[in-house]
C-alpha positions in Angstrom: 0.0 0.0 0.0 2.8 2.4 0.9 4.6 1.5 -2.4 1.4 2.3 -4.4 1.0 5.7 -2.6 4.6 6.5 -3.3 4.3 5.6 -7.0 1.1 7.6 -7.2 2.9 10.7 -5.8 5.7 10.2 -8.3 3.1 10.2 -11.1 1.5 13.3 -9.8 4.8 15.1 -9.5 5.8 14.2 -13.0 2.4 15.3 -14.4 2.5 18.6 -12.4 5.9 19.4 -13.6 5.0 18.7 -17.2 1.9 20.8 -17.0 3.9 23.8 -15.7 6.4 23.5 -18.5 3.7 23.3 -21.1 2.2 26.5 -19.6 5.7 28.1 -19.8 5.8 27.1 -23.5 2.4 28.6 -24.2 3.3 31.9 -22.5 6.6 32.1 -24.4 5.0 31.2 -27.7 5.0 34.9 -28.8 8.8 34.8 -29.1 8.4 33.2 -32.5 7.6 36.0 -35.0 8.1 36.7 -38.6 10.2 34.2 -40.6 11.0 32.2 -37.5 7.4 31.5 -36.9 6.9 30.3 -40.5 9.7 27.8 -40.2 7.8 26.0 -37.4 4.8 23.9 -38.5 1.9 23.3 -36.1 3.0 19.7 -35.8 6.5 20.6 -34.8 5.2 23.2 -32.3 3.0 20.5 -30.6 5.9 18.1 -30.5 8.2 20.7 -28.9 5.6 21.5 -26.3 5.1 17.8 -25.5 8.9 17.4 -25.3 9.1 20.2 -22.9 6.3 18.7 -20.9 8.2 15.5 -20.5 11.4 17.4 -19.6 9.4 19.4 -17.0 8.1 16.2 -15.4 11.7 14.9 -15.1 13.1 18.1 -13.7 10.2 18.6 -11.2 10.9 15.1 -9.9 14.6 15.7 -9.8 14.3 19.0 -7.9 12.0 17.4 -5.4 14.5 14.6 -4.9 17.4 17.0 -4.6 15.9 19.8 -2.4 13.2 17.7 -0.6 9.5 17.1 -1.1 8.1 19.4 1.5 5.1 19.0 3.9 2.8 17.8 1.1 5.3 15.3 -0.3 5.2 17.1 -3.6 8.2 19.6 -3.7 9.7 21.9 -1.1 9.7 25.7 -1.7 13.5 25.5 -2.4 12.9 22.8 -5.0 10.0 24.8 -6.5 12.2 27.9 -6.9 14.9 25.8 -8.5 12.4 24.2 -10.9 10.9 27.6 -11.9 14.5 28.9 -12.5 15.2 25.9 -14.8 11.9 26.5 -16.7 12.9 30.2 -17.3 16.3 29.1 -18.5 14.8 26.7 -21.0 12.4 29.2 -22.4 15.1 31.9 -22.7 17.4 29.4 -24.5 14.6 28.5 -26.9 13.9 32.1 -27.6 17.5 32.8 -28.3 17.8 29.8 -30.6 14.7 30.7 -32.5 14.9 34.5 -32.7 18.5 35.4 -31.6 17.2 37.5 -28.8 16.8 36.9 -25.0 13.9 39.2 -24.1 14.0 41.3 -21.0 11.1 39.3 -19.5 13.5 36.4 -18.8 16.1 38.3 -16.7 13.2 40.1 -15.0 11.6 36.8 -14.0 14.9 35.5 -12.7 15.4 38.7 -10.7 12.1 38.0 -8.9 13.3 34.5 -8.1 16.5 36.1 -6.8 14.5 38.2 -4.4 12.7 35.1 -3.2 16.0 33.2 -2.8 17.1 35.7 -0.2 14.7 34.0 2.1 14.8 30.5 0.8 18.6 30.2 0.3 20.0 32.4 3.1 23.3 30.5 2.9 24.2 32.8 0.0 24.9 36.2 1.7 24.3 39.5 0.0 28.0 40.1 -0.6 28.3 36.7 -2.4 25.2 37.5 -4.5 26.5 41.0 -5.5 29.9 39.4 -6.4 27.9 36.8 -8.4 26.2 39.6 -10.4 29.6 40.7 -11.8 31.5 37.5 -11.8 30.4 36.6 -15.4 28.6 39.6 -16.6 31.4 42.1 -16.1 34.0 40.2 -18.2 31.3 39.6 -20.9 30.4 43.3 -20.9 34.1 44.3 -21.0 34.7 42.1 -24.1 31.6 43.5 -25.7 32.9 47.0 -25.3 36.3 46.0 -26.7 34.8 44.0 -29.6 31.3 45.0 -30.7 28.7 42.3 -30.6 31.0 39.8 -28.8 28.0 39.1 -26.6 24.4 40.0 -26.8 22.8 42.3 -24.2 20.4 39.5 -23.2 23.3 37.1 -22.5 24.9 39.7 -20.2 21.6 40.4 -18.4 20.9 36.7 -18.0 24.3 36.1 -16.4 24.0 39.1 -14.1 20.6 38.2 -12.6 21.6 34.5 -12.4 24.8 35.4 -10.6 22.7 37.2 -7.9 20.5 34.1 -7.7 23.3 31.5 -7.6 26.3 33.4 -6.0 29.7 34.0 -7.5 31.1 30.5 -7.4 28.2 29.0 -9.3 28.2 31.9 -11.7 31.8 31.3 -12.6 31.2 27.6 -13.0 28.2 28.4 -15.3 30.3 30.7 -17.4 33.1 28.2 -17.9 30.6 25.4 -18.7 28.7 27.6 -21.1 31.7 28.8 -22.9 33.3 25.4 -23.3 30.0 23.9 -24.5 29.5 26.8 -26.9 33.1 26.5 -28.1 32.8 22.8 -28.7 29.6 23.3 -30.7 31.2 26.0 -32.8 34.3 23.8 -33.4 31.9 21.0 -34.5 30.1 23.3 -36.9 33.4 24.7 -38.2 34.7 21.2 -38.8 31.5 20.4 -40.8 32.0 23.7 -42.7 28.6 24.9 -41.4 30.1 28.2 -40.2 33.2 30.3 -41.0 35.2 32.9 -39.1 33.1 35.9 -38.2 29.8 34.1 -38.1 27.7 34.3 -34.9 25.5 31.8 -33.2 23.1 31.8 -30.3 25.1 31.5 -27.0 22.0 31.5 -24.8 21.3 27.7 -24.9 24.9 27.0 -23.8 24.8 29.6 -21.0 21.5 28.1 -19.9 23.1 24.6 -19.8 25.9 26.0 -17.7 23.6 27.8 -15.3 21.3 24.8 -14.9 24.3 22.6 -14.1 25.8 25.2 -11.7 22.5 25.4 -9.9 23.1 21.9 -8.5 26.9 21.4 -8.7 28.5 24.7 -9.4 30.0 25.3 -6.0 31.3 21.8 -5.8 33.0 22.2 -9.1 34.7 25.4 -8.0 35.8 23.8 -4.7 37.1 20.8 -6.6 39.1 23.0 -9.0 40.8 25.0 -6.3 41.6 21.9 -4.3 43.6 20.3 -7.2 
């Protein structure tokens, strides 16, 4: 009986997470405009939303397992905050991939989560969060001032507000992961002769990958690196 109840809760968690991600997809649907919208058929759009729903169910269950299930055995507030952050990252990455722009709504939403994290993640002090705001965004902004269009404004804003949310250690880890992943992808495209020197590509998905990874293991990666 206990096993049945546990499995039922797992199904409810998965379904709830999937529904939330599908709602995220619907609210972010306006990001596809003009030619980008034409290139996505209705069938492909439905498949993408279903895929995000499955991903949402997996991430909701993982966040519950990682941060705890809370009083209702669904997900703790810390886990819910982490899950919402991952959802915003995925929507921002999709928007950047499809349109080349990370809209201001995504950094604004993460900023709201950052304000809530002051209460839910008190182990990250204000000094650590303020340092996190500049840990990745300031080097990116500096490079952009030196070389025009090195990074998009959306990328810089995303790293700034995420640094406040995560702290400086995780922000640095996210930057390194994102840059390495983006560099590997660019090298692959270059080897396949899909791009040439001077071409640009969407960095947002790779930054989102780094930030999502750093949310869980960023501090451990930094501590491991400095302990070598």
